[in-house]
N, C-alpha and C positions, 0 to 999 in steps of 0.2 A: 504494500500500500504506500502511495506517495505521501510525502510530508504534508502537502496541502490537503489531501483526503483525510489524513490522520487528524489534522487540526480541525477540520470541519466536523468529523465524527465526535471528537472530544467536546467541541462546542455544543453540538446537538444533545449530547448526554448531559452536559452541565445545564443546558436550558430546560430539558425535561425534568431534571431533578429540582431545579428552581421552581418550576410550575407545580410539581407535586407538593413541595414544601409549602407552597402558597395556597394549597387546597384545591387545585385543579385536578380533574380526572383526565388522564391521558388516554385518548381513544385510539390513536394511531400515530406511528412515526414513519417517516419516509413513505407516505402513501402515494401510490402512483396511479395515474390514468393516462394511457398512451404515453406521450412524451412529457407530460406534466408531473410535477411532484410537489407535495406539501410536506415540509419538514416535520411539523407537529400539529396534530389535531387534538384539541382538548375541549373539555366542557366544564363550565362553572355555572351552576344553577341551570337556568333555561337558556344559556348562551353558548353557542358553538364558537370556539376560538381557533382560527387558522393562523398559525405562527410560522413566520419565516425566520430562520436562525442565520445570522451572519457572524462569522468568527474570524478574527484577525489576531495575529501575535501581538500587535500594538496598533496604535492609531496614528502613526507617523504620516500615512498617506490619506488620512480621513477616518472618520468613525465608521465602524462596520455597517451601521444602518444606512449610511449615505450611499451604499452600493446596491440598495434595493431600488432598481430602476422602475420607471412607469411600465415598461414591457414586462418585467417580472411581476409587478402588481397585477397586470391584466391576466397573466398566466395563472396566478394564484386564485384570482376571482373565478376564472373558468374552471379550474380544478375543484374549488370549493363548491361551485354549483353542481358539478358532477357527483361529488361526494354526498351532498345533500339529497340529490335525486336518487342515487343508488341506495341510500339508507333510509329513504322516505322520512326525512327529518322535518320537523316543524319547529325550528329553534331560530332565535335571532342569531345573526352571524357577525362576528367581529374579526378584523384583521390586525394582528399584532406583529411587531418585530422584536426579536430577542437578540440583543447585541452582546457578543462575548469577546473579551480581550484576554487572551490566555496568559500573557506575561504578568498580568496583575490579578488574574482570576476574578475579574469584574464581570458581572452579568447585569445588563440593563434591559428592563422589560418596558417596551413602549406600547401601551394599549391604544387601540384605535389609531394605529399608525397611518392607515389610509382607508378609504371607503370604496365600496363597489361602485356607487354612483350610477347614473343612468347614461346610457350611450345614445347619441343622436344619430 
């Protein structure tokens, strides 16, 4: 496994542990639909949380969350829709980003990081 993949896996594990400790139920990790992937799907009460995890060794080139592009957001929205349809869920859905910096073991949870919005 490459160093980059190892860093990402470590970050996802830290993020899942962080959410569990905060009382979230983890429903799935690395959930895939075709070419799309959701890092963590969790639930808190009646709310479905779609979490994108971004991990970096440090923030020299920018914070990890700044690397979640509009394109990535659209892919997450599409994947979340598919997950909801496949599982016949009737929950509110929230999109979060969990930023992990491994050199300092810092985990930042950004709730409602972006919204699905309506397309025109």
